Structures are given as C-alpha cells and as structure tokens.
C-alpha positions as CSV (number, residue, x, y, z in Angstrom):
1,M,0.0,0.0,0.0
2,M,1.4,3.4,-0.9
3,H,1.9,6.0,1.9
4,S,4.0,9.1,2.1
5,S,5.1,11.6,4.7
6,I,6.4,13.8,1.9
7,K,4.1,16.7,0.9
8,F,4.7,19.3,-1.8
9,P,3.1,22.7,-2.3
10,A,-0.3,22.3,-4.0
11,T,0.7,21.7,-7.6
12,D,-1.3,20.7,-10.7
13,I,0.1,17.4,-12.1
14,Y,-1.2,16.3,-15.5
15,V,-0.9,12.5,-15.9
16,V,-0.9,11.4,-19.5
17,D,-1.0,7.6,-20.0
18,D,-3.0,5.3,-22.3
19,C,-3.1,2.6,-19.7
20,R,-6.1,3.2,-17.3
21,D,-4.5,1.3,-14.4
22,D,-1.2,3.2,-14.7
23,R,-3.1,6.5,-14.8
24,L,-5.1,5.7,-11.7
25,Q,-2.1,4.5,-9.8
26,I,-0.2,7.7,-10.5
27,I,-3.2,9.9,-9.8
28,D,-3.4,8.2,-6.4
29,A,0.3,8.6,-5.8
30,V,0.4,12.3,-6.6
31,A,-2.6,12.8,-4.2
32,L,-0.5,11.3,-1.4
33,L,2.2,13.9,-2.2
34,G,-0.4,16.7,-1.7
35,C,-0.8,17.5,-5.4
36,A,-3.8,17.7,-7.6
37,G,-3.7,15.0,-10.4
38,R,-5.6,15.3,-13.6
39,P,-5.7,12.4,-16.0
40,F,-5.4,12.5,-19.8
41,V,-5.4,9.5,-22.2
42,D,-3.3,11.0,-25.0
43,A,-2.0,14.1,-26.7
44,E,-5.3,14.9,-28.2
45,D,-6.9,15.1,-24.8
46,V,-4.0,17.3,-23.6
47,F,-4.2,19.8,-26.5
48,A,-7.9,20.1,-26.2
49,E,-7.4,21.6,-22.7
50,L,-3.9,23.0,-22.8
51,G,-5.0,26.6,-23.2
52,Y,-7.2,26.4,-20.1
53,L,-4.7,24.6,-17.8
54,R,-2.8,26.3,-15.0
55,A,1.0,25.9,-15.2
56,G,1.9,22.5,-13.8
57,I,3.9,19.3,-14.2
58,F,3.4,16.6,-16.8
59,V,3.8,13.0,-15.9
60,I,3.8,11.2,-19.3
61,G,3.7,7.4,-19.6
62,L,5.6,5.6,-22.4
63,G,3.1,2.8,-23.0
64,V,2.1,1.2,-26.3
65,G,1.9,4.7,-27.7
66,A,5.6,5.4,-26.9
67,N,6.3,7.3,-30.2
68,A,3.1,9.3,-29.7
69,S,4.4,10.2,-26.2
70,L,7.6,11.6,-27.8
71,D,5.5,13.4,-30.3
72,L,3.6,15.0,-27.4
73,L,6.9,16.2,-25.9
74,R,7.9,17.7,-29.2
75,E,4.5,19.4,-29.7
76,L,4.5,20.9,-26.2
77,V,7.8,22.7,-27.0
78,Q,6.4,23.8,-30.4
79,R,3.5,25.3,-28.6
80,D,5.8,27.1,-26.2
81,C,4.9,25.0,-23.2
82,Y,8.1,24.3,-21.2
83,W,6.5,23.0,-18.0
84,P,8.5,20.2,-16.4
85,V,7.9,16.7,-17.7
86,V,8.5,13.5,-15.9
87,I,8.4,10.3,-17.9
88,T,7.2,6.9,-16.6
89,S,8.2,3.8,-18.5
90,R,8.5,0.0,-18.2
91,D,11.9,-1.6,-18.5
92,G,11.6,-2.3,-22.2
93,D,11.0,1.4,-22.8
94,I,14.2,2.7,-21.2
95,P,15.8,3.7,-24.6
96,K,12.7,5.8,-25.4
97,A,12.8,7.3,-21.9
98,V,16.4,8.3,-22.4
99,K,15.3,9.9,-25.7
100,A,12.6,11.8,-23.9
101,I,15.3,13.2,-21.5
102,Q,17.3,14.3,-24.5
103,M,14.1,16.1,-25.7
104,G,13.7,18.0,-22.4
105,A,12.0,15.7,-19.9
106,I,13.7,16.2,-16.5
107,D,13.5,12.6,-15.2
108,F,12.0,9.2,-15.7
109,V,10.5,6.7,-13.3
110,V,10.2,3.0,-14.0
111,K,6.8,1.4,-13.9
112,P,5.2,0.1,-11.7
113,V,5.9,3.4,-10.1
114,E,7.3,3.5,-6.6
115,L,6.2,6.5,-4.6
116,K,9.6,7.4,-3.3
117,H,11.0,7.5,-6.9
118,L,8.0,9.5,-8.2
119,A,8.4,11.9,-5.2
120,S,12.0,12.5,-6.0
121,A,11.2,13.4,-9.6
122,I,8.2,15.6,-8.6
123,K,10.4,17.4,-6.1
124,E,12.8,18.4,-8.9
125,A,9.9,19.4,-11.1
126,V,8.4,21.6,-8.4
127,K,11.7,23.4,-8.1
128,L,11.8,24.0,-11.9
129,L,8.1,24.9,-12.4
130,P,8.3,28.7,-11.6
131,E,11.2,29.2,-14.0
132,R,9.7,27.0,-16.7
133,S,6.3,28.6,-16.4
134,E,7.8,32.1,-16.6
135,K,9.7,31.1,-19.7
136,S,6.6,29.8,-21.4
137,H,4.7,33.0,-20.5
138,K,7.4,35.3,-21.7
139,I,7.8,33.6,-25.0
140,Q,4.1,33.7,-25.7
141,I,4.0,37.4,-24.9
142,F,7.0,38.1,-27.1
143,K,5.5,36.2,-30.0
144,S,2.2,38.0,-29.6
145,L,4.0,41.4,-29.6
146,F,6.2,40.4,-32.5
147,S,3.2,39.4,-34.6
148,E,1.9,42.9,-34.3
149,L,5.0,44.5,-35.9
150,S,4.7,45.9,-39.5
151,P,6.8,44.2,-42.2
152,R,9.3,47.1,-42.1
153,Q,9.5,47.0,-38.3
154,R,10.2,43.3,-38.5
155,Q,13.0,44.0,-40.9
156,V,14.5,46.5,-38.6
157,F,14.1,44.2,-35.6
158,C,15.9,41.4,-37.5
159,G,18.7,43.7,-38.5
160,V,19.2,44.9,-34.9
161,A,19.1,41.3,-33.7
162,R,21.8,40.4,-36.2
163,G,23.9,43.2,-34.7
164,Q,23.6,45.6,-37.7
165,S,23.8,49.3,-37.3
166,N,21.1,51.7,-38.5
167,R,23.2,52.6,-41.6
168,E,23.7,48.9,-42.5
169,I,20.0,48.2,-42.2
170,A,19.3,51.3,-44.3
171,L,21.7,50.1,-47.1
172,Q,20.2,46.6,-47.0
173,Y,16.6,47.7,-47.5
174,D,17.3,50.9,-49.5
175,L,16.0,53.2,-46.8
176,S,17.4,56.4,-45.3
177,V,19.0,56.2,-41.9
178,R,16.4,58.5,-40.5
179,T,13.6,56.2,-41.8
180,V,15.3,53.2,-40.1
181,E,15.6,55.2,-36.9
182,S,11.9,56.0,-37.0
183,Y,11.0,52.3,-37.6
184,R,13.4,51.3,-34.8
185,L,11.7,53.6,-32.3
186,A,8.3,52.4,-33.3
187,M,9.4,48.8,-33.1
188,K,10.8,49.2,-29.6
189,A,7.7,51.0,-28.4
190,R,5.5,48.2,-29.8
191,L,7.6,45.5,-28.1
192,S,7.8,47.5,-24.9
193,V,11.6,47.4,-24.8
194,T,13.9,50.4,-24.1
195,S,17.3,49.0,-25.2
196,T,19.0,46.9,-27.8
197,A,19.5,44.3,-25.0
198,G,15.8,43.9,-24.8
199,I,15.7,43.1,-28.5
200,F,18.4,40.5,-28.0
201,D,16.4,39.0,-25.2
202,I,13.3,38.6,-27.4
203,R,15.4,37.2,-30.3
204,S,16.9,34.7,-27.8
205,A,13.5,33.7,-26.5
206,I,11.9,33.2,-30.0
207,S,14.3,30.5,-31.1
208,D,12.4,29.7,-34.3
209,L,12.5,33.2,-35.6
210,E,14.2,33.4,-39.0
211,L,16.5,36.4,-39.3
C-alpha cells in the first residue's frame, strides 16, 4: 500500500497515460504527495485543454503509444509550453525514456511506479516549475507582440538582432538612416523594450525566428 510523509506545495500534475490502471495509480500517488492530479489519455486530450490549464507538471507514460508520447513532448515545445515533464516507463521502454530526457524531460520513473521515486522526480519538477512557467509566459507574450509589428518594423528588428547598425540596415533595405531610426523607435515601443539588450532578449526567446 502506498503511503507518504512527503508533501509538496499544492501543484497541478497532468498525468498522460494510455493505460487506465497506470493512470489511476499515478493519480493516487500524486494525491499522497499533496498534489492535484488530472488524467489524460493521450496528446489529443491534452491539447484540447492546454489553453485552459494552469502551469503544472506533466507525468507522461511511455506505453504502447511510446512514439506518440515523444510526439507529445515535441509538440509541447512547439506550442511554447516548457512546463517540467517526468516520464514513466517500463523496463523495455528505457531507450525511449532516455530519448525523452534528451528532448527536455527532466527525469523518468520505471513502472510500476514506486512512490519514493516519483516523489524524487516531482520534487525536482516543483523546483523548476516557476522558471519554466515564466519562460513559457514570456515567449508567448514576445511572439504575440512580434506578430503585431509591421513588415518594415520586423526587418529593422531582425537587422538589430543580427547586430547591424542603422546605416547597415538602411543600405540593405534601400532606406534612409532617418527612416530606419523611425521604424526602430516604433518597433521598440510596440515591443515595450527600451534598449538593444531587450531586442536581443526577445530574439533569444523566440528560437524559431528566422533572421
């Protein structure tokens, strides 16, 4: 019988597993840790609700749908969701669990899950959650702001992010330096940044931005 004296701050834990018994076992386990568990069968279930979920921790099972589980990890990142992920796997799935770690999962726990091992992984995830949640939030805001730039403002942004001077940007796009300066000021105002460092921060956060 599972029991635990370990309690974590109230945290939402999203348990994704195509095996009902495994889902229920992990839901029971995270309840003993003082966390709120919510079950999902697969990626489709997750993405139907993702926009409504509070920042939390994913516990994703590598079952018969192991490749689909890796696809879920990949898609979470593509959707700018960097919340901590813990993988659960059976012995035969260890290579895929290692692959999941390489893709960004923070730990994996072998099934059948032992509470002490799950608690250890959740403890690390709880530590990382504020930073990961903030990262997701900032990237979503940056992308939203960037999408509102005009084509010229985007060109100037990309030039600045490449380290180009106003004169170099002007030559590249056949503009006057004064026009580039005007676009640069408008671009910075739209992005709510006051320095070139702020532009570099946005460029760094939006890793899929083509310059």
